[in-house]
N, C-alpha and C positions, 0 to 999 in steps of 0.2 A: 440402495432403493430409495425413495421416500415415501413418510409412511403416509397413511392413506389421510384426507380431511380427519375423519371420523375419528382415527385413532390420534390426531395432531391439536383437536379441537378437545377431547378428554384431558392431552395433558399442557394443554392453555388452562384450563380448569384446576387442575389439579396444582397449578405453579401457585395461582390468584383463585386462591380457596374466592368465592363467594361475590365470583366477581361476573357480570356475564359475558357473553363471547355470541358475539349477534354475526360474526365475519363469514363472507358465502366462503372464503375458502382461508385453510391456514393451513402453513406449512414447518412442519422440525425439519429442520436440515442440518450436516455436521460435518468435520474433516477430522481426523484425529492420524498423527503422525507418529511415527515413532524410527528413531538413526540412530546411527553411529559415527561419530568425528575425531579423528586424528589430527591435532594441532603444533606443530612446531613452534620454538619459542615464546610458549605461552605466559613466561616471566623475567623477570630480568635476569635469571640465570638459564637464561635459554631453554629452558625444560620446557618439552613436549607435554600436554593433554590430548588423555579419551575425554569425550565427554556423549551426553544420550542428550539427543532434541529434548527435552519433554517439552517448549512453549511449540518443535516440530519448527524441524528445516526445509524442507521441500515445501511444506504448506505450513502455516497460523493454522494452529490447535482452535477450534471454535466448536460451538453450538448456537443456532439462533429458533427466532419463530420468525416467521413472515407473515400477513396477513393483504385481504387484497376483498373489498365491496363494490361491488356495481351498483353505481347510485344514478343510476339511469342516463340517455343524452351524451353515452359515450364519457362521461365524469365517475372516476372511482374512487375510492382513497385508499389509504395501502398505511403500510405501516413494519417496521421491521427490528427487531432485537437479537442481538449477536454481542456472546460472549465468548472470550480466551478463555485459555483453563492449558495446564499441565497436566502433560499426559505421564509424564515421570511419579510425580506425590498426590495428583487426581486435583489441586489445590487451583483456586481462579487464577488467572491470570495477574488480576489485581486484587489482592489483598481488602476487605470491606467493600467490592464496588463489582457488580453484577455485567452489566452491558457495557461496556468498555470499547468494544471492538465500532458497535453502531446500535444507535437507540434512535429513530426516527417514526415521523408522520406525516404525511401528507396529500394530498392530491393530485388528480392524471386529467389527463382529455387528452383530444386531438392537438392545444397548444401547445402540451409537453405536461411536464410536473411538477412541484414542489414541494419541496422538502425540509420538515424543522427536530435538530434537534443533535444530536453526535453522530458524524459521518464524517465519509471521505472525501478532502478540499477536492477542489476545482482541480487544483495545480498535478494531485494525486491521480485524479478519474482522468485525467487526458496524456499525461505521460508515464503513465501503467503502458496504456498500449503498445509503446515502443523501445522497450526493456525486452532486452533477448530472452530473457529470462519471465517477463510477463509477472514479476512482481511477486519471485519467486528464490527460495536463498535470501530473503530479508535481513538474515543477521550474517549474513556473507558482504550482499553487494551495497553498496552506497543509496540508491535510492529511496528508500524507506525512511532516515532519519536526513536525507540532506534537501527533503521535498520540501516540509517546515523548518527547516532550520532546529526541532529543537526535540528533535530523536521520537519526530510524530508526526501520523500522516493524516491527520486528524483534526477537526477542528470541534469544538461545545462549543451549542446554541445555536450554532449553523445554520442561516437560512438560505436554501440551496436552491436553482433553477434548472431545470435541465430540458432540452427539446431536440428530439431529432426529426427531419426536415430530408425527405430524401437521404444524401447521401454525404449532409452534413450534421454534424451536432455541436448545439451550442449550450453555454453552462455560463454560471454565476452567481455570487453568492455575496452574501452579507454578516459580519461577526457583528454583534453591536459588542459594545467594550464593556458596557456592565458598570460601568463606573456613574458613581452620586456625583451630577451637575456637570456632567461632561457628553457629549452626544462622539465624540473623537476619541477619544483615550482608550488603546487596546483596542481595537476596531481595527477586522480586515475585511478587504475588499479584493477580488476576485472576478475575469471575466476568461473565457477558454472556446476554444474550436477544434471538433478534428472536422477533417473531407475528405473525400475518396477521390477518385478520378481511377478506371478502370484500376489495374497493381499498386494502386501509390496510391499512398495515404500520407497525412501530415496535420500537424497538428500544434496549437501552441495556447499556453493558459500563463498571465499577467497575475501578479499578488501586488497588494502594499496594505501594509501596517503600520497603523498612525497610534503613534507614541507608545509604542511596543517598548512595554518595562520599563515607560516611566513619560515623563515631557519634553520631547522632543529627540527620542530614542525612535528615531519611523526606519522605516524596513522596505525591501521591494526586491522581486524573485520574478524571473525569467525563465520558464522550463518550454522546449521543442523539442519534436522528432519526429521524425518522417520513417516508413517504409516500403518495401517495394513485395510484390512477392511474384514467381513465374512457379508455376506447378509446384510441386511441392523442396522449392527452396525461397527463402527469404532473409532478408539483407536490414538493419532496423537502424538507426543511432537517435542522439540524442542531447541535449543538451540544459547543465541548469547552472543560471547562474545569477547568486544571493548575494547583495548589502544589506548591511547593521550599520547604521548610526551611531555610536556608541561617544561616550561625554571624554573618552580617553582617545578617540580617534573610532575610524570606522573597520569594519572587519567583512574579509570579501572572501567567498566561494566558488569553486566554478565546478561544474563537473563533466563532462564528454563521457562518451562515451558508442562502441560499434560490437554488432556481436551479426551472428546469419543460425539461421535454424534451418536441418536439410529433415526435414522428413524419411525416411525410408521405405516403410510402412503407416499405414491407419495409428499400430501399435506403437510403432518406434521411432525414437526425430533422437538427435545427434544436435547439442546448444555450442556453442563457441561467444565467447563475448571477452570485451575489455572495456576496463571503466576505470580511467584517468580522474582521479580528485585535485583539485590544485585551493590551499587554505594561507591564507594571507590577514591576517590575526593584527592592527595597529601594529603592522612593520614587519611582526614573525611571522613565516616565510614555513611551510610547510607542502609536502604535498603526497598521493597517496594512487599504487597504482598495482590496479585486479588484473591478473592473469585468471580467464576461469573454461571449464568444459564441465559441459554435464550432460548425461545420457537420460531417458526414459522408454519406460517400455509398461503398454499398460495392459495388465491383466484382463479385465473388465471396462466398463466406463465408468468404476466406481473405483478402483482397485489400483492403486502405480510401485512400481519399483524404478526408483531411480539413486545415482553413483553422480556428482561432481570430484572436480582434482583443481586446487585456485592456488595463486600466489598471489602474495603482495609483498610490495617495498612502499620502502618508507620513508621520507625524508626530513630532517627537518624537525618542525612543530609536530610534525605527526606520525612521529618514532614512540612505536610502543613496546614499553618494558626494556627500554633501549638496547630493541632489537629492529635491525633496518629492516628485515624480513622475514616473512611466515608463510610455510608451506599448508598448505589445506588437505586433504580426503574425507569425504563421509559418505555414506550410500542406507536406503534405510526402504521404508513403506510408506504410502499414503494411500487414505480408506476414505472417500468420502458416503454420507450416508443421507 
């Protein structure tokens, strides 16, 4: 259950004493996920390992505050602050940093909305809709780290536009590089769109980095996906192609995935998926193929039980700990508030 506006407002005042809070609506929210996972071939000796998901196995552990103020004439001001935490230790997700998941402020109206700050990239927002597991199990599936190729699906200092026009969602973003004497070095530009017609939905996004990591080290990425729903059944798939220029040669990675979701009842669902990733870093190649199945059972709108089973095969430079295969199984509970 989400907290009342009055309680959330008092919470905001507690975290920021002496700062006036004039929001017309403020909400404190979050989720906590507790899990147990067993993974084979966790080291070079081939030993197995039991893991507890302090950061969240199914859903990332987080807490946040959102606020919105009606400015009149259809114009609204809003903000979002969201932090990660480790449920195993109680520590913040990143020591010394608080709102590492999102920290944005912006305006919205009939024309759409603009947000400034740390936030999910256009690519992440576009392609996550076509992930069979809808951006859950991110420590297992390859999508989070392969969205932007730097183990992150977010940008700092991001200026992002989102507009919804009937069945069309359009997005664009610009990330300044912040380099003195250059308006190009370290910048990123992206555009994306999603469109629905009947039971079919499809979308794509393109991101380009300029002088990413230094002069001449450019990068581009294309992500796309589609899904089809008929009754309780959904089939979905997608693609991410990433190319990075380097002084010693180019690096390429390609992700392909396909999955199905069947909702037996409003509370119970089964998801199956296959993810394939191919790497070519300056002629050194490798691949990773993940087969995964998961079930979820909702005890309420805010409380979920889950279980998953997965098997990953590695080749070439993608081999982990000298092992060509890993098997994993996990289960847990996810609670939103």
